[in-house]
Backbone as CSV, one residue per row, in Angstrom:
resi,resn,N_x,N_y,N_z,CA_x,CA_y,CA_z,C_x,C_y,C_z
1,UNK,-70.556,125.803,159.664,-69.736,127.032,159.375,-68.224,126.238,159.518
2,UNK,-67.752,126.002,160.985,-66.755,124.805,161.364,-66.088,124.113,159.809
3,UNK,-67.199,123.227,159.747,-66.876,122.574,159.426,-66.829,121.915,157.477
4,UNK,-66.900,123.526,157.522,-67.091,123.631,155.591,-65.297,124.509,155.946
5,UNK,-64.465,124.920,156.751,-63.693,125.611,156.523,-62.305,124.653,157.354
6,UNK,-62.864,123.775,158.591,-61.958,122.218,158.840,-61.953,121.327,157.048
7,UNK,-62.949,120.882,156.132,-63.034,120.329,155.199,-61.890,121.103,154.065
8,UNK,-62.262,122.563,154.224,-61.552,122.857,152.677,-60.157,122.656,153.801
9,UNK,-59.598,123.322,154.846,-58.544,122.994,155.121,-57.944,122.232,155.395
10,UNK,-58.334,121.132,155.318,-57.696,119.136,155.666,-57.098,119.002,153.352
11,UNK,-57.861,119.702,152.701,-57.725,119.582,150.996,-56.246,120.459,151.040
12,UNK,-56.093,121.064,150.909,-54.889,121.886,151.411,-53.577,121.294,151.912
13,UNK,-52.422,121.228,150.897,-51.370,120.608,151.497,-50.958,120.924,152.019
14,UNK,-49.661,120.633,153.276,-49.051,121.171,154.352,-48.579,122.651,154.183
15,UNK,-47.981,123.441,152.839,-47.222,124.434,152.376,-48.515,125.321,152.242
16,UNK,-49.880,125.206,151.905,-51.096,125.796,152.302,-51.926,126.501,153.380
17,UNK,-51.953,124.936,153.992,-52.378,124.819,154.979,-51.758,125.480,157.152
18,UNK,-50.543,126.042,156.216,-50.237,125.970,157.877,-50.225,128.028,157.681
19,UNK,-49.961,128.508,156.730,-50.848,130.534,155.976,-51.700,130.222,156.980
20,UNK,-52.745,129.742,155.959,-54.193,130.093,156.079,-54.446,129.406,157.645
21,UNK,-54.632,128.676,158.423,-54.437,128.460,159.277,-54.486,130.263,160.669
22,UNK,-52.830,130.685,159.965,-52.128,131.503,160.674,-52.917,133.016,160.666
23,UNK,-54.131,132.986,159.330,-54.713,133.666,158.579,-55.514,133.467,158.845
24,UNK,-56.358,133.072,159.458,-58.184,132.845,160.365,-56.963,133.381,161.526
25,UNK,-56.489,132.895,162.592,-56.050,133.762,164.070,-55.743,134.996,164.000
26,UNK,-55.136,135.343,162.850,-54.589,136.621,163.091,-56.041,137.803,162.571
27,UNK,-57.181,136.941,161.785,-58.553,137.257,161.236,-59.330,137.493,162.334
28,UNK,-59.084,136.325,163.922,-59.863,136.858,164.417,-59.292,137.851,165.553
29,UNK,-58.256,137.595,165.871,-57.214,138.631,166.817,-57.727,140.333,166.386
30,UNK,-57.002,140.512,165.111,-57.389,141.494,164.677,-58.212,142.321,163.252
31,UNK,-58.855,141.935,162.600,-59.482,141.995,161.248,-59.395,143.524,161.373
32,UNK,-59.092,144.257,161.256,-59.295,145.647,161.386,-57.343,146.167,161.184
33,UNK,-56.690,145.220,161.089,-54.837,145.378,160.762,-55.088,146.149,159.340
34,UNK,-53.971,146.548,159.490,-53.724,147.576,157.569,-52.646,146.526,156.856
35,UNK,-52.198,145.316,157.603,-51.589,144.465,157.647,-52.209,143.549,156.295
36,UNK,-53.976,143.162,156.588,-54.814,142.282,156.189,-55.512,142.672,154.818
37,UNK,-55.062,141.717,153.336,-55.900,142.395,152.498,-57.338,141.770,152.588
38,UNK,-57.626,142.296,152.757,-59.483,141.768,152.682,-60.485,142.660,151.369
39,UNK,-61.124,141.902,150.415,-61.650,142.858,149.741,-62.950,142.653,149.891
40,UNK,-64.322,143.321,149.278,-65.438,142.754,149.436,-65.930,142.078,148.280
41,UNK,-66.440,140.754,148.184,-66.824,139.531,146.316,-68.035,140.892,146.560
42,UNK,-67.336,141.436,145.256,-68.732,142.635,144.613,-69.936,141.985,143.841
43,UNK,-69.895,141.062,143.226,-70.661,140.027,142.563,-71.451,138.834,143.373
44,UNK,-71.508,137.980,144.581,-72.665,137.956,145.542,-73.482,138.976,146.138
45,UNK,-74.779,138.175,145.870,-75.274,138.706,146.620,-75.514,139.641,148.026
46,UNK,-74.692,138.689,149.139,-74.001,139.065,149.892,-73.261,139.745,150.550
47,UNK,-73.522,141.172,150.538,-72.743,141.848,150.329,-71.662,142.015,151.550
48,UNK,-71.770,140.586,152.411,-70.886,141.134,153.851,-70.200,139.524,153.022
49,UNK,-69.992,139.308,151.651,-68.489,137.985,152.247,-67.724,138.818,151.397
50,UNK,-65.722,138.557,151.719,-65.188,138.800,151.548,-64.356,138.002,151.695
51,UNK,-63.298,138.339,150.928,-62.275,137.594,150.774,-60.246,138.212,150.646
52,UNK,-60.178,137.228,151.157,-58.820,137.399,152.919,-57.303,137.035,152.300
53,UNK,-56.740,137.679,151.213,-55.797,137.030,150.692,-54.371,137.185,151.335
54,UNK,-54.608,135.101,151.574,-53.223,134.519,152.526,-52.118,134.500,152.094
55,UNK,-51.445,134.652,150.850,-50.165,134.544,150.105,-50.274,134.044,148.415
56,UNK,-49.911,134.514,147.856,-49.551,134.263,146.405,-51.703,134.404,145.852
57,UNK,-52.174,132.598,146.049,-53.290,132.740,145.301,-54.035,132.013,146.178
58,UNK,-53.257,131.947,147.255,-54.773,131.472,148.199,-55.521,132.945,148.563
59,UNK,-56.431,132.318,149.016,-57.616,133.043,149.956,-57.885,132.178,151.173
60,UNK,-58.968,133.743,151.871,-59.687,132.900,153.165,-60.962,133.567,152.872
61,UNK,-62.126,132.578,152.408,-63.506,133.532,152.504,-64.066,133.393,153.249
62,UNK,-64.575,134.611,153.636,-65.009,134.987,155.239,-66.636,135.798,155.203
63,UNK,-67.415,135.440,156.203,-68.334,136.231,156.478,-68.861,137.431,157.199
64,UNK,-68.851,138.577,157.074,-68.456,139.614,158.250,-69.618,139.158,158.861
65,UNK,-69.555,139.730,159.900,-70.523,139.523,161.240,-70.259,140.889,161.882
66,UNK,-71.282,141.029,163.326,-71.392,142.430,163.149,-69.777,142.218,164.044
67,UNK,-69.343,141.439,165.020,-68.222,141.466,165.328,-66.856,141.374,164.866
68,UNK,-66.673,140.484,163.594,-66.018,140.053,163.374,-65.617,138.909,162.430
69,UNK,-65.066,138.975,160.848,-65.710,138.271,160.023,-65.280,137.148,160.655
70,UNK,-66.214,136.261,160.292,-66.492,134.433,160.034,-65.734,133.789,159.495
71,UNK,-64.884,133.413,159.158,-63.563,132.228,158.274,-65.125,130.862,157.689
72,UNK,-64.489,131.173,156.087,-65.759,130.194,155.897,-64.801,128.245,155.268
73,UNK,-64.210,128.849,154.524,-63.358,128.256,153.965,-61.754,128.375,152.925
74,UNK,-60.914,128.036,152.710,-59.459,128.601,152.061,-58.629,127.709,150.866
75,UNK,-58.952,128.446,150.132,-58.663,127.835,148.679,-58.311,128.706,147.602
76,UNK,-57.574,128.206,146.703,-56.702,129.481,145.308,-57.968,129.758,144.634
77,UNK,-57.254,131.416,144.916,-58.224,132.486,144.083,-59.501,132.242,144.275
78,UNK,-60.257,132.314,144.991,-61.545,132.155,145.445,-62.184,131.239,144.866
79,UNK,-61.268,129.546,144.426,-62.817,128.693,143.586,-63.636,128.154,144.461
80,UNK,-63.753,128.117,145.678,-64.391,127.943,146.610,-66.105,128.979,146.850
81,UNK,-66.225,129.834,147.028,-66.510,131.156,146.681,-67.859,130.067,145.909
82,UNK,-67.871,129.765,145.233,-69.282,129.453,145.116,-70.676,128.289,145.541
83,UNK,-69.197,126.888,145.911,-69.893,125.916,146.910,-70.213,127.628,148.016
84,UNK,-69.944,128.197,149.171,-69.684,128.098,149.782,-71.189,128.603,149.613
85,UNK,-71.384,129.771,148.558,-72.431,130.619,148.495,-73.908,129.771,148.681
86,UNK,-73.926,128.437,148.239,-75.111,127.328,147.822,-75.275,126.755,149.148
87,UNK,-74.462,126.334,150.326,-73.902,126.154,151.592,-75.187,127.414,152.080
88,UNK,-74.766,128.574,152.569,-75.551,129.624,152.685,-77.136,130.283,151.787
89,UNK,-76.996,128.973,150.597,-77.485,130.265,149.834,-78.226,131.683,150.062
90,UNK,-76.793,132.179,149.436,-76.868,133.596,149.605,-76.580,133.439,147.579
């Protein structure tokens, strides 16, 4: 899982990397913060998939666990969702 997140962050330019990394940190520290814009990905088979708005159309895809959302990848407007679904066979 961490490899997928690391790879997707590496593909982002510096302008996108910094806020995405900050969002991963914020998500792990306090996923219940009202400042976070978290949405369920309704069309996916796994109802635990979430899209977290980083800024503009940059999204962080996370899988909700019992403890907190687990970041999976970062991409522009959920373009990476299909790839995440294939990796996790969801």
